[in-house]
All heavy atoms as an XYZ file, in Angstrom:
888
protein
N     -12.296    -16.230      0.250
C     -12.154    -15.015     -0.410
C     -12.405    -13.898      0.528
O     -13.252    -13.960      1.487
C     -13.249    -14.982     -1.558
C     -13.255    -13.700     -2.377
S     -14.363    -13.899     -3.749
C     -14.210    -12.245     -4.406
N     -11.719    -12.803      0.368
C     -11.838    -11.585      1.280
C     -13.202    -11.062      1.040
O     -13.661    -10.965     -0.041
C     -10.745    -10.603      0.942
O      -9.436    -11.141      1.019
N     -13.763    -10.589      2.124
C     -15.035     -9.875      2.004
C     -14.899     -8.398      2.366
O     -14.083     -8.087      3.312
C     -16.066    -10.516      2.777
C     -15.798    -10.619      4.305
C     -16.966    -11.362      4.989
C     -16.713    -11.450      6.462
N     -15.970    -12.436      6.971
N     -15.530     -7.495      1.704
C     -15.526     -6.071      1.905
C     -16.577     -5.686      2.901
O     -17.717     -6.071      2.687
C     -15.684     -5.397      0.610
C     -15.575     -3.957      0.709
C     -15.693     -3.306     -0.745
O     -15.080     -3.893     -1.665
O     -16.513     -2.499     -0.844
N     -16.272     -5.088      3.966
C     -17.248     -4.715      4.972
C     -18.221     -3.720      4.352
O     -17.782     -2.633      3.885
C     -16.613     -4.153      6.211
C     -17.658     -3.949      7.338
C     -16.966     -3.758      8.604
C     -17.894     -3.578      9.678
N     -17.246     -3.371     10.971
N     -19.469     -3.984      4.424
C     -20.554     -3.049      3.962
C     -20.366     -2.740      2.503
O     -20.986     -1.740      2.036
C     -20.691     -1.813      4.756
C     -20.921     -2.184      6.249
O     -21.643     -3.066      6.538
N     -20.302     -1.380      7.158
N     -19.554     -3.312      1.706
C     -19.376     -3.036      0.310
C     -18.850     -1.631      0.004
O     -19.041     -1.126     -1.055
N     -18.135     -1.024      0.909
C     -17.728      0.298      0.714
C     -16.201      0.394      0.576
O     -15.484     -0.482      1.043
C     -18.195      1.192      1.877
C     -17.522      0.901      3.198
C     -17.995      1.889      4.253
C     -17.361      1.669      5.576
N     -17.700      2.547      6.594
N     -15.790      1.483     -0.063
C     -14.365      1.842     -0.151
C     -14.073      2.862      0.949
O     -14.877      3.744      1.041
C     -14.041      2.275     -1.543
C     -14.259      1.265     -2.625
C     -14.194      1.863     -4.016
O     -14.064      3.030     -4.133
O     -14.216      0.946     -4.979
N     -12.965      2.777      1.543
C     -12.561      3.663      2.602
C     -11.466      4.568      2.084
O     -10.439      4.072      1.517
C     -12.115      2.904      3.840
C     -13.235      2.017      4.361
C     -11.638      3.865      4.901
C     -12.848      1.001      5.383
N     -11.636      5.863      2.180
C     -10.656      6.802      1.726
C      -9.563      6.935      2.753
O      -9.898      7.234      3.900
C     -11.334      8.186      1.352
C     -10.262      9.183      0.956
C     -12.369      8.014      0.278
N      -8.339      6.820      2.294
C      -7.168      6.951      3.209
C      -6.101      7.753      2.551
O      -6.125      8.061      1.391
C      -6.599      5.532      3.477
S      -7.630      4.439      4.343
N      -5.077      8.084      3.336
C      -3.946      8.804      2.842
C      -2.792      7.833      2.754
O      -2.472      7.195      3.762
C      -3.544     10.016      3.724
O      -4.676     10.926      3.803
C      -2.345     10.733      3.235
N      -2.197      7.768      1.555
C      -1.065      6.827      1.374
C       0.271      7.594      1.591
O       0.462      8.722      1.100
C      -1.034      6.236     -0.033
C       0.052      5.311     -0.304
S       0.340      5.023     -2.080
C       1.512      6.240     -2.509
N       1.170      6.971      2.300
C       2.493      7.407      2.408
C       3.392      6.333      2.027
O       3.006      5.144      2.066
C       2.919      7.999      3.888
C       2.682      6.875      4.865
C       2.173      9.249      4.154
C       3.101      7.214      6.254
N       4.582      6.617      1.483
C       5.544      5.583      1.068
C       6.903      5.945      1.439
O       7.236      7.083      1.648
C       5.395      5.476     -0.506
O       6.131      4.440     -0.944
N       7.731      4.941      1.616
C       9.110      5.086      2.006
C       9.831      3.765      1.895
O       9.287      2.775      1.486
N      11.028      3.775      2.239
C      11.881      2.524      2.226
C      11.629      1.756      3.545
O      11.504      2.373      4.643
C      13.358      2.830      2.104
C      13.638      3.514      0.763
C      13.843      2.584     -0.325
N      14.256      3.311     -1.533
C      13.697      3.026     -2.754
N      12.880      2.073     -2.900
N      14.073      3.754     -3.756
N      11.676      0.489      3.537
C      11.672     -0.339      4.773
C      12.949     -1.118      4.883
O      13.690     -1.304      3.910
C      10.523     -1.432      4.717
O      10.713     -2.309      3.653
C       9.085     -0.689      4.489
N      13.227     -1.614      6.070
C      14.479     -2.362      6.390
C      14.457     -3.632      5.627
O      15.398     -4.062      5.029
C      14.626     -2.544      7.850
C      15.050     -1.320      8.646
C      15.047     -1.702     10.171
C      16.357     -0.761      8.201
N      13.262     -4.268      5.556
C      13.087     -5.563      4.821
C      13.342     -5.295      3.352
O      14.051     -6.135      2.709
C      11.662     -6.099      5.075
C      11.398     -7.324      4.350
C       9.956     -7.825      4.451
O       9.062     -7.084      4.879
O       9.730     -8.991      4.029
N      12.796     -4.254      2.808
C      13.047     -3.952      1.384
C      14.551     -3.781      1.104
O      15.015     -4.244      0.113
C      12.257     -2.717      1.054
C      12.404     -2.198     -0.279
C      11.692     -0.847     -0.554
O      11.308     -0.178      0.444
N      11.499     -0.479     -1.809
N      15.234     -2.989      1.969
C      16.638     -2.767      1.759
C      17.432     -3.996      1.782
O      18.344     -4.280      0.948
C      17.253     -1.758      2.856
N      17.153     -4.886      2.732
C      17.795     -6.179      2.890
C      17.581     -7.047      1.704
O      18.420     -7.615      1.146
C      17.235     -6.899      4.122
C      17.816     -8.307      4.358
C      17.185     -8.918      5.588
C      17.295    -10.419      5.384
N      16.270    -11.120      6.186
N      16.355     -7.124      1.193
C      15.937     -8.008      0.027
C      16.515     -7.380     -1.312
O      16.559     -8.073     -2.334
C      14.551     -8.287     -0.004
C      13.975     -8.976      1.171
C      14.720    -10.367      1.421
O      15.317    -10.910      0.559
O      14.759    -10.752      2.651
N      16.768     -6.066     -1.308
C      17.247     -5.413     -2.568
C      18.552     -6.069     -3.054
O      18.823     -6.146     -4.172
C      17.438     -3.988     -2.385
C      17.435     -3.103     -3.682
S      17.606     -1.395     -3.368
C      16.131     -0.964     -2.492
N      19.310     -6.575     -2.098
C      20.569     -7.293     -2.374
C      20.370     -8.531     -3.129
O      21.314     -9.021     -3.722
C      21.437     -7.370     -1.157
C      21.807     -6.087     -0.492
N      22.695     -5.142     -1.096
C      21.364     -5.421      0.552
C      22.783     -4.099     -0.362
N      22.027     -4.267      0.704
N      19.186     -9.098     -2.998
C      18.844    -10.416     -3.693
C      18.498    -10.116     -5.190
O      18.404    -10.951     -5.971
C      17.627    -11.052     -3.069
O      17.927    -11.389     -1.725
N      18.278     -8.813     -5.484
C      17.959     -8.342     -6.825
C      16.453     -7.984     -6.858
O      15.641     -8.606     -6.248
N      16.154     -7.033     -7.641
C      14.840     -6.499     -7.719
C      13.840     -7.451     -8.488
O      12.661     -7.268     -8.415
C      14.773     -5.101     -8.319
C      15.326     -4.081     -7.445
C      15.058     -2.575     -7.992
C      15.509     -1.596     -6.969
N      15.314     -0.306     -7.393
N      14.413     -8.460     -9.163
C      13.576     -9.471     -9.769
C      13.378    -10.706     -8.885
O      12.767    -11.582     -9.302
C      14.079     -9.915    -11.080
C      14.096     -8.738    -12.062
O      13.143     -7.976    -12.101
N      15.094     -8.547    -12.925
N      13.975    -10.681     -7.696
C      13.822    -11.866     -6.818
C      12.480    -11.948     -6.117
O      11.806    -10.933     -5.937
C      14.918    -11.879     -5.770
O      14.668    -10.864     -4.795
N      12.013    -13.123     -5.759
C      10.747    -13.330     -5.124
C      10.677    -12.586     -3.757
O       9.790    -12.065     -3.402
C      10.541    -14.866     -4.948
C       9.252    -15.117     -4.242
C       8.956    -16.597     -4.071
C       7.563    -16.807     -3.457
N       7.431    -18.153     -3.024
N      11.824    -12.706     -3.025
C      11.907    -12.105     -1.712
C      11.740    -10.586     -1.815
O      11.095     -9.951     -0.926
C      13.189    -12.468     -0.971
O      14.366    -12.078     -1.725
N      12.318     -9.923     -2.798
C      12.163     -8.519     -2.979
C      10.695     -8.107     -3.386
O      10.158     -7.261     -2.824
C      13.113     -7.930     -4.051
C      12.947     -6.389     -4.178
C      13.563     -5.571     -3.281
C      12.263     -5.964     -5.204
C      13.405     -4.216     -3.422
C      12.161     -4.481     -5.345
C      12.719     -3.687     -4.460
O      12.524     -2.310     -4.559
N      10.106     -8.976     -4.280
C       8.747     -8.715     -4.676
C       7.798     -8.834     -3.458
O       6.861     -8.009     -3.385
C       8.342     -9.752     -5.724
O       9.056     -9.508     -6.920
N       8.075     -9.772     -2.565
C       7.283     -9.930     -1.394
C       7.454     -8.740     -0.441
O       6.455     -8.283      0.178
C       7.578    -11.258     -0.658
C       7.064    -12.445     -1.461
C       7.544    -13.778     -0.832
O       8.322    -13.754      0.132
O       7.136    -14.853     -1.411
N       8.686     -8.295     -0.317
C       8.958     -7.124      0.615
C       8.294     -5.885      0.120
O       7.868     -4.975      0.983
C      10.477     -6.920      0.706
N       8.173     -5.640     -1.097
C       7.568     -4.388     -1.608
C       6.015     -4.554     -2.031
O       5.392     -3.582     -2.294
C       8.282     -3.764     -2.853
C       9.645     -3.364     -2.406
C       8.328     -4.776     -4.024
N       5.558     -5.769     -1.970
C       4.154     -6.078     -2.162
C       3.239     -6.073     -0.993
O       2.346     -6.829     -0.888
N       3.592     -5.240     -0.057
C       2.898     -5.139      1.225
C       2.262     -3.697      1.387
O       2.769     -2.803      0.869
C       3.795     -5.410      2.388
C       4.348     -6.829      2.403
C       5.268     -7.023      3.615
C       5.780     -8.421      3.678
N       6.594     -8.704      4.805
N       1.190     -3.733      2.058
C       0.499     -2.499      2.537
C       0.312     -2.543      3.964
O      -0.259     -3.611      4.496
C      -0.836     -2.278      1.837
C      -1.510     -0.990      2.349
C      -0.715     -2.186      0.296
N       0.813     -1.595      4.731
C       0.669     -1.602      6.145
C      -0.437     -0.717      6.549
O      -0.595      0.460      6.049
C       1.961     -1.120      6.795
C       3.137     -2.101      6.561
C       3.964     -1.883      5.510
C       3.341     -3.118      7.425
C       4.974     -2.803      5.187
C       4.394     -4.035      7.140
C       5.190     -3.839      6.040
O       6.208     -4.689      5.760
N      -1.282     -1.211      7.375
C      -2.554     -0.496      7.831
C      -2.661     -0.673      9.337
O      -2.081     -1.507     10.004
C      -3.791     -1.077      7.142
C      -3.747     -1.002      5.610
C      -3.992     -2.473      7.505
N      -3.502      0.190      9.852
C      -3.797      0.074     11.402
C      -4.658     -1.156     11.600
O      -5.412     -1.575     10.755
C      -4.560      1.346     11.800
O      -5.811      1.290     11.411
N      -4.668     -1.663     12.818
C      -5.547     -2.818     13.131
C      -7.002     -2.440     12.946
O      -7.731     -3.294     12.510
C      -5.176     -3.128     14.600
C      -3.904     -2.456     14.863
C      -3.744     -1.350     13.978
N      -7.332     -1.315     13.276
C      -8.712     -0.798     13.189
C      -9.151     -0.848     11.685
O     -10.257     -1.379     11.380
C      -8.859      0.583     13.724
C     -10.303      1.161     13.892
C     -11.144      0.205     14.778
C     -10.214      2.520     14.480
N      -8.326     -0.368     10.751
C      -8.700     -0.380      9.405
C      -8.737     -1.779      8.841
O      -9.683     -2.068      8.038
C      -7.662      0.516      8.590
C      -7.917      0.566      7.044
C      -9.282      1.258      6.803
C      -6.804      1.334      6.413
N      -7.848     -2.590      9.171
C      -7.892     -3.973      8.740
C      -9.258     -4.654      9.145
O      -9.843     -5.320      8.424
C      -6.649     -4.782      9.270
C      -6.476     -6.173      8.659
C      -5.988     -6.041      7.217
C      -5.513     -7.020      9.460
N      -9.547     -4.462     10.405
C     -10.842     -4.990     10.887
C     -12.027     -4.366     10.208
O     -13.031     -5.081      9.833
C     -10.949     -4.654     12.475
C     -12.209     -5.337     13.053
O     -12.355     -6.517     12.893
N     -13.005     -4.479     13.673
N     -12.009     -3.009      9.939
C     -13.144     -2.434      9.273
C     -13.305     -2.893      7.837
O     -14.436     -3.048      7.346
C     -12.866     -0.876      9.183
C     -13.972     -0.102      8.736
C     -13.800      1.446      8.952
O     -12.924      1.832      9.666
O     -14.551      2.151      8.296
N     -12.230     -3.359      7.200
C     -12.307     -3.878      5.896
C     -12.685     -5.348      5.869
O     -12.949     -5.953      4.835
C     -10.925     -3.758      5.121
C     -10.477     -2.362      4.764
C      -8.997     -2.326      4.425
C     -11.370     -1.795      3.699
N     -12.713     -5.940      7.043
C     -13.057     -7.358      7.176
C     -11.988     -8.330      6.599
O     -12.281     -9.432      6.197
N     -10.771     -7.871      6.763
C      -9.637     -8.682      6.229
C      -8.794     -9.254      7.430
O      -8.740     -8.694      8.494
C      -8.706     -7.798      5.391
C      -9.272     -7.215      4.087
C      -8.285     -6.284      3.456
C      -9.688     -8.357      3.164
N      -8.110    -10.343      7.029
C      -7.107    -10.872      7.965
C      -5.722    -10.504      7.453
O      -5.534    -10.237      6.218
C      -7.180    -12.381      8.065
N      -4.778    -10.428      8.386
C      -3.366    -10.070      7.970
C      -2.921    -11.044      6.870
O      -3.127    -12.214      6.939
C      -2.474    -10.191      9.168
C      -1.215     -9.410      8.976
C      -0.461     -9.063     10.206
O      -0.457     -9.938     11.070
O       0.204     -8.016     10.248
N      -2.302    -10.496      5.806
C      -1.766    -11.258      4.648
C      -2.770    -11.443      3.530
O      -2.400    -11.795      2.461
N      -4.027    -11.017      3.698
C      -4.996    -11.116      2.644
C      -4.792     -9.839      1.670
O      -4.206     -8.873      2.028
C      -6.432    -11.100      3.125
C      -6.834    -12.370      3.845
C      -8.284    -12.371      4.075
O      -8.758    -11.552      4.900
O      -9.010    -13.253      3.579
N      -5.272    -10.029      0.428
C      -5.118     -9.046     -0.515
C      -5.998     -7.797     -0.279
O      -7.171     -7.937      0.212
C      -5.436     -9.518     -1.927
C      -4.328    -10.339     -2.449
C      -4.419    -10.528     -3.938
C      -3.185    -11.329     -4.393
N      -3.204    -11.596     -5.861
N      -5.477     -6.680     -0.481
C      -6.115     -5.378     -0.362
C      -6.071     -4.618     -1.668
O      -4.970     -4.788     -2.328
C      -5.559     -4.511      0.890
C      -6.394     -3.363      1.260
C      -4.122     -4.191      0.581
C      -5.945     -2.692      2.567
N      -7.118     -3.928     -1.998
C      -7.027     -3.236     -3.246
C      -7.024     -1.742     -2.979
O      -7.679     -1.222     -2.041
C      -8.356     -3.515     -4.071
C      -8.330     -2.677     -5.369
C      -8.368     -4.952     -4.408
N      -6.153     -1.004     -3.656
C      -5.948      0.506     -3.483
C      -6.206      1.145     -4.881
O      -5.656      0.691     -5.901
C      -4.650      0.832     -3.006
C      -4.257      0.105     -1.661
C      -3.255     -1.013     -1.941
C      -3.670      1.101     -0.682
N      -7.041      2.236     -4.856
C      -7.258      2.982     -6.080
C      -6.956      4.463     -5.822
O      -7.361      5.016     -4.750
C      -8.618      2.711     -6.580
C      -8.926      1.388     -6.956
C     -10.320      1.215     -7.647
C     -11.465      1.140     -6.564
N     -12.780      0.877     -7.172
N      -6.252      5.059     -6.717
C      -6.016      6.512     -6.702
C      -6.537      7.068     -8.025
O      -6.927      6.330     -8.937
C      -4.519      6.916     -6.385
O      -3.806      6.643     -7.599
N      -6.365      8.382     -8.154
C      -6.820      9.034     -9.443
C      -5.773      8.659    -10.515
O      -6.073      8.916    -11.716
C      -6.951     10.551     -9.280
O      -5.728     11.043     -8.834
N      -4.641      8.033    -10.098
C      -3.652      7.640    -11.093
C      -3.636      6.238    -11.526
O      -3.129      5.867    -12.524
C      -2.292      8.052    -10.498
C      -2.134      9.452    -10.148
C      -2.118      9.815     -8.816
C      -2.135     10.514    -11.127
C      -2.023     11.161     -8.452
C      -2.018     11.819    -10.730
C      -2.040     12.142     -9.358
N      -4.201      5.329    -10.695
C      -4.166      3.924    -10.953
C      -4.765      3.015     -9.867
O      -5.267      3.508     -8.882
N      -4.529      1.725    -10.036
C      -5.074      0.769     -9.195
C      -3.933     -0.305     -8.862
O      -3.145     -0.597     -9.753
C      -6.282      0.025     -9.848
C      -6.927     -1.134     -9.040
C      -8.007     -1.676     -9.855
N      -8.845     -2.628     -9.115
C      -8.438     -3.902     -8.886
N      -7.338     -4.339     -9.313
N      -9.264     -4.642     -8.142
N      -3.870     -0.746     -7.647
C      -2.931     -1.776     -7.231
C      -3.486     -2.698     -6.237
O      -4.344     -2.407     -5.556
C      -1.685     -1.027     -6.689
N      -2.885     -3.924     -6.155
C      -3.213     -4.946     -5.120
C      -1.936     -5.307     -4.406
O      -0.913     -5.349     -5.033
C      -3.802     -6.089     -5.834
C      -5.141     -5.906     -6.403
C      -5.800     -7.190     -6.925
O      -5.370     -8.309     -6.570
O      -6.709     -7.114     -7.725
N      -2.114     -5.537     -3.166
C      -0.951     -6.031     -2.363
C      -1.508     -6.752     -1.160
O      -2.752     -6.875     -0.937
C      -0.109     -4.875     -1.864
N      -0.666     -7.269     -0.319
C      -1.110     -8.023      0.879
C      -1.051     -7.033      2.042
O      -0.214     -6.170      2.216
C      -0.159     -9.166      1.154
C      -0.187    -10.119     -0.024
C      -0.203    -11.586      0.449
N      -0.388    -12.465     -0.727
C      -1.579    -13.037     -1.031
N      -2.590    -12.848     -0.370
N      -1.607    -13.757     -2.106
N      -2.111     -7.101      2.932
C      -2.265     -6.194      4.047
C      -1.598     -6.776      5.239
O      -1.788     -7.882      5.657
C      -3.766     -5.969      4.309
N      -0.881     -5.839      5.967
C      -0.195     -6.219      7.246
C      -0.429     -5.064      8.233
O      -0.538     -3.881      7.846
C       1.354     -6.443      6.947
C       1.581     -7.669      6.200
C       1.628     -7.643      4.838
C       1.676     -8.924      6.839
C       1.798     -8.802      4.038
C       1.857    -10.081      6.075
C       1.908     -9.966      4.728
O       2.090    -11.149      3.975
N      -0.442     -5.440      9.494
C      -0.813     -4.502     10.522
C       0.447     -3.802     10.957
O       1.483     -4.385     11.187
C      -1.443     -5.198     11.720
C      -1.518     -4.353     12.995
C      -2.833     -5.726     11.421
N       0.320     -2.489     11.183
C       1.307     -1.648     11.832
C       0.509     -0.884     12.891
O      -0.250      0.100     12.565
C       1.987     -0.700     10.877
C       3.037      0.140     11.513
O       2.901      0.378     12.793
O       3.896      0.668     10.829
N       0.594     -1.285     14.094
C      -0.238     -0.632     15.162
C       0.173      0.836     15.364
O      -0.696      1.602     15.963
C       0.080     -1.460     16.439
C       1.267     -2.214     16.116
C       1.404     -2.293     14.692
N       1.223      1.325     14.891
C       1.585      2.748     14.970
C       0.984      3.719     13.965
O       1.101      4.887     14.044
N       0.303      3.099     12.927
C      -0.304      3.947     11.961
C      -1.652      4.428     12.404
O      -2.441      3.750     12.997
C      -0.578      3.130     10.596
C       0.682      2.947      9.752
C       0.350      1.922      8.613
C       1.280      4.206      9.243
N      -1.940      5.766     12.011
C      -3.293      6.241     12.305
C      -4.361      5.503     11.447
O      -3.957      4.932     10.415
C      -3.198      7.775     11.819
C      -1.735      8.068     11.862
C      -1.014      6.739     11.570
N      -5.488      5.532     11.892
C      -6.621      4.770     11.294
C      -6.677      4.895      9.753
O      -6.844      3.919      9.094
C      -8.007      5.138     11.973
C      -9.112      4.387     11.447
N     -10.347      4.612     11.886
C      -9.272      3.364     10.533
C     -11.166      3.803     11.332
N     -10.593      3.017     10.447
N      -6.663      6.073      9.225
C      -6.901      6.266      7.823
C      -5.627      6.612      7.096
O      -5.616      7.323      6.053
C      -7.969      7.473      7.628
C      -9.271      7.111      8.090
C      -9.775      7.696      9.263
C     -10.051      6.089      7.486
C     -11.105      7.355      9.664
C     -11.286      5.647      7.956
C     -11.781      6.340      9.062
N      -4.485      6.011      7.519
C      -3.242      6.166      6.777
C      -2.737      4.769      6.419
O      -2.826      3.887      7.224
C      -2.174      6.920      7.665
C      -0.784      6.881      6.958
C      -2.596      8.304      7.904
N      -2.307      4.597      5.135
C      -1.679      3.357      4.712
C      -0.243      3.664      4.301
O       0.093      4.698      3.772
C      -2.466      2.721      3.592
C      -3.860      2.287      4.063
C      -2.537      3.544      2.385
N       0.654      2.736      4.600
C       2.046      2.779      4.242
C       2.403      1.751      3.289
O       2.109      0.522      3.503
C       2.920      2.735      5.482
C       4.423      2.717      5.139
C       5.088      3.973      4.961
C       5.117      1.582      4.816
C       6.418      3.978      4.627
C       6.468      1.553      4.460
C       7.087      2.892      4.377
N       3.038      2.149      2.205
C       3.470      1.212      1.151
C       4.917      1.429      0.916
O       5.372      2.522      0.655
C       2.670      1.432     -0.224
C       1.132      1.307      0.057
C       3.140      0.395     -1.219
C       0.316      1.621     -1.136
N       5.761      0.356      0.861
C       7.164      0.480      0.532
C       7.248      1.020     -0.863
O       6.483      0.684     -1.863
C       7.629     -0.928      0.581
C       6.806     -1.662      1.524
C       5.386     -1.098      1.292
N       8.240      1.976     -1.085
C       8.455      2.504     -2.386
C       8.801      1.337     -3.361
O       9.588      0.422     -3.079
C       9.529      3.559     -2.400
C       9.234      4.810     -1.666
S      10.614      5.918     -1.538
C      10.625      6.491     -3.236
N       8.156      1.373     -4.456
C       8.354      0.327     -5.507
C       7.185      0.090     -6.390
O       6.428      1.106     -6.625
N       7.029     -1.074     -7.061
C       6.091     -1.251     -8.073
C       4.628     -1.032     -7.581
O       3.827     -0.375     -8.387
C       6.199     -2.766     -8.404
C       7.600     -3.125     -7.974
C       7.896     -2.172     -6.842
N       4.296     -1.353     -6.422
C       2.881     -1.111     -5.961
C       2.576      0.417     -5.745
O       1.665      0.930     -6.297
C       2.524     -1.866     -4.648
C       1.151     -1.424     -4.152
C       2.680     -3.383     -4.916
N       3.509      1.067     -5.075
C       3.365      2.566     -4.875
C       3.422      3.231     -6.193
O       2.642      4.153     -6.442
C       4.453      3.030     -3.937
N       4.252      2.813     -7.142
C       4.410      3.471     -8.373
C       3.038      3.505     -9.213
O       2.781      4.496     -9.973
C       5.444      2.817     -9.281
C       6.795      3.072     -8.814
O       7.047      3.948     -7.916
N       7.738      2.275     -9.235
N       2.224      2.534     -8.999
C       0.939      2.451     -9.707
C      -0.050      3.455     -9.186
O      -1.037      3.705     -9.870
C       0.305      0.999     -9.568
C       1.015     -0.089    -10.313
C       0.509     -1.433     -9.891
C       1.011      0.136    -11.795
N       0.169      4.066     -8.003
C      -0.741      4.910     -7.348
C      -0.262      6.414     -7.411
O      -1.208      7.203     -6.992
C      -0.958      4.459     -5.904
C      -1.514      3.011     -5.800
C      -1.459      2.534     -4.331
C      -2.907      2.940     -6.278
N       0.827      6.657     -7.869
C       1.271      8.029     -7.887
C       1.288      8.565     -9.272
O       1.393      7.863    -10.243
C       2.690      8.244     -7.199
C       2.582      7.823     -5.803
C       3.710      7.490     -7.960
N       1.180      9.904     -9.423
C       1.238     10.524    -10.728
C       2.592     10.726    -11.250
O       3.646     10.398    -10.592
N       2.762     11.269    -12.440
C       3.964     11.429    -13.082
C       4.569     12.860    -12.879
O       5.763     13.045    -13.113
C       3.925     11.219    -14.624
C       2.956     12.039    -15.205
C       3.262     13.295    -15.682
C       1.630     11.637    -15.440
C       2.345     14.154    -16.249
C       0.672     12.474    -16.050
C       1.071     13.728    -16.483
O       0.122     14.521    -17.085
N       3.779     13.761    -12.418
C       4.161     15.151    -12.147
C       5.225     15.241    -11.061
O       5.029     14.726     -9.963
C       2.960     15.995    -11.871
C       3.327     17.505    -11.697
C       3.957     18.141    -12.895
O       3.501     17.978    -14.027
O       5.089     18.756    -12.712
N       6.344     15.893    -11.284
C       7.347     16.006    -10.315
C       7.483     17.387     -9.668
O       8.238     17.652     -8.733
C       8.725     15.647    -10.877
O       9.038     16.616    -11.827
C       8.713     14.278    -11.472
N       6.707     18.318    -10.240
C       6.774     19.754     -9.748
C       8.215     20.310     -9.692
O       8.606     21.016     -8.755
C       6.066     19.858     -8.473
C       4.564     19.461     -8.597
C       3.780     19.602     -7.324
O       4.189     20.310     -6.345
O       2.740     18.874     -7.249
N       8.988     19.942    -10.609
C      10.414     20.402    -10.683
C      11.414     19.700     -9.816
O      12.548     20.001     -9.816
N      10.984     18.700     -9.058
C      11.883     18.013     -8.141
C      12.593     16.767     -8.828
O      13.601     16.275     -8.301
C      11.162     17.476     -6.849
O      10.229     16.477     -7.303
C      10.483     18.613     -6.192
N      11.998     16.293     -9.904
C      12.538     15.142    -10.552
C      11.980     13.830    -10.009
O      12.324     12.712    -10.541
N      11.135     13.937     -8.985
C      10.511     12.725     -8.402
C       9.114     12.990     -8.020
O       8.828     14.019     -7.414
C      11.283     12.283     -7.232
C      10.859     10.958     -6.605
S      12.142     10.374     -5.534
C      11.443      8.819     -5.077
N       8.177     12.102     -8.420
C       6.743     12.388     -7.994
C       6.584     12.254     -6.461
O       7.421     11.685     -5.784
C       5.925     11.290     -8.750
C       6.979     10.258     -8.992
C       8.294     10.933     -9.118
N       5.433     12.768     -5.935
C       5.236     12.738     -4.535
C       4.661     11.328     -4.190
O       3.711     10.839     -4.732
C       4.148     13.798     -4.185
O       3.887     13.664     -2.765
N       5.323     10.690     -3.236
C       4.876      9.451     -2.713
C       4.256      9.562     -1.277
O       4.049      8.695     -0.598
C       6.099      8.490     -2.515
C       6.515      7.959     -3.865
C       7.526      8.616     -4.639
C       6.063      6.807     -4.367
C       7.952      8.139     -5.809
C       6.511      6.296     -5.611
C       7.443      6.905     -6.302
N       3.985     10.803     -0.934
C       3.405     11.122      0.356
C       2.142     11.866      0.182
O       2.011     12.797     -0.619
C       4.352     11.825      1.231
C       5.739     11.162      1.289
C       6.184     11.108      2.723
C       7.518     10.505      2.935
N       7.884      9.276      2.319
N       1.161     11.523      1.014
C      -0.169     12.303      0.975
C      -1.062     12.059     -0.212
O      -1.972     12.861     -0.485
N      -0.931     10.872     -0.882
C      -1.772     10.508     -2.015
C      -3.064      9.935     -1.465
O      -3.019      9.090     -0.606
C      -1.039      9.456     -2.957
C      -1.998      9.043     -4.047
C       0.242     10.060     -3.441
N      -4.220     10.508     -1.899
C      -5.503      9.984     -1.521
C      -5.779      8.698     -2.230
O      -5.704      8.625     -3.471
C      -6.564     11.000     -1.809
C      -6.472     12.223     -0.947
C      -6.476     12.033      0.586
O      -7.451     11.486      1.099
N      -5.419     12.258      1.222
N      -6.076      7.613     -1.537
C      -6.418      6.337     -2.110
C      -7.723      5.832     -1.530
O      -8.066      6.109     -0.375
C      -5.304      5.269     -1.861
C      -4.070      5.604     -2.668
C      -5.002      5.109     -0.443
N      -8.503      5.071     -2.361
C      -9.633      4.401     -1.912
C      -9.104      2.932     -1.569
O      -8.503      2.315     -2.418
C     -10.693      4.348     -2.931
C     -11.308      5.716     -3.145
C     -12.341      5.687     -4.281
O     -12.355      4.771     -5.109
O     -13.047      6.700     -4.373
N      -9.477      2.352     -0.434
C      -8.975      1.026     -0.016
C     -10.254      0.192      0.188
O     -11.236      0.560      0.795
C      -8.210      1.213      1.334
C      -7.642     -0.095      1.794
C      -7.101      2.248      1.149
N     -10.135     -0.996     -0.231
C     -11.174     -2.085     -0.038
C     -10.614     -3.431     -0.060
O      -9.488     -3.667     -0.513
C     -12.302     -1.882     -1.068
S     -11.773     -2.206     -2.781
N     -11.334     -4.366      0.382
C     -10.941     -5.779      0.398
C     -10.952     -6.393     -0.958
O     -10.060     -7.107     -1.388
N     -12.031     -6.208     -1.697
C     -12.171     -6.769     -3.040
C     -13.112     -5.857     -3.827
O     -14.327     -6.177     -3.891
C     -12.748     -8.172     -2.955
N     -12.617     -4.792     -4.417
C     -13.465     -3.872     -5.163
C     -13.027     -3.841     -6.639
O     -12.004     -4.266     -6.964
C     -13.474     -2.490     -4.581
S     -11.887     -1.794     -4.300
C-alpha cells in the first residue's frame, strides 16, 4: 500500500492538455482499456513523487474545491516541483469547475489541487 509522507497533503497547480499517447489510443475508442490507461495518469516531478513516498505507477489522490480523483503517478522530469500534469479527460474533469467564463469550456490550467499518496 502506498504511504503518505508525514501524513500531509501537498498543494500543487494542475495543468491539463492532450498527450500523444492519448491521441493514439483515442482511435481505439474512448471506452477501450488502452484509452482509459492513457488518460488515467498524473505526471509529477521526481522530487514530488519522492516527497509523497510513492513509486512510479502507484495511485495518487488529487483533491480540488470541485472534486476528488485518483490516478497512477508517473515521472516527468521537466515538470516544476509543485506542478502536476493530467491528460484532458475523465480524471481532469473531476477536478475542474463548470464555470466557463463565456468561453464554452472550463479552465483546465492553473487549478489548485491537494496531492497525496492515500488521503
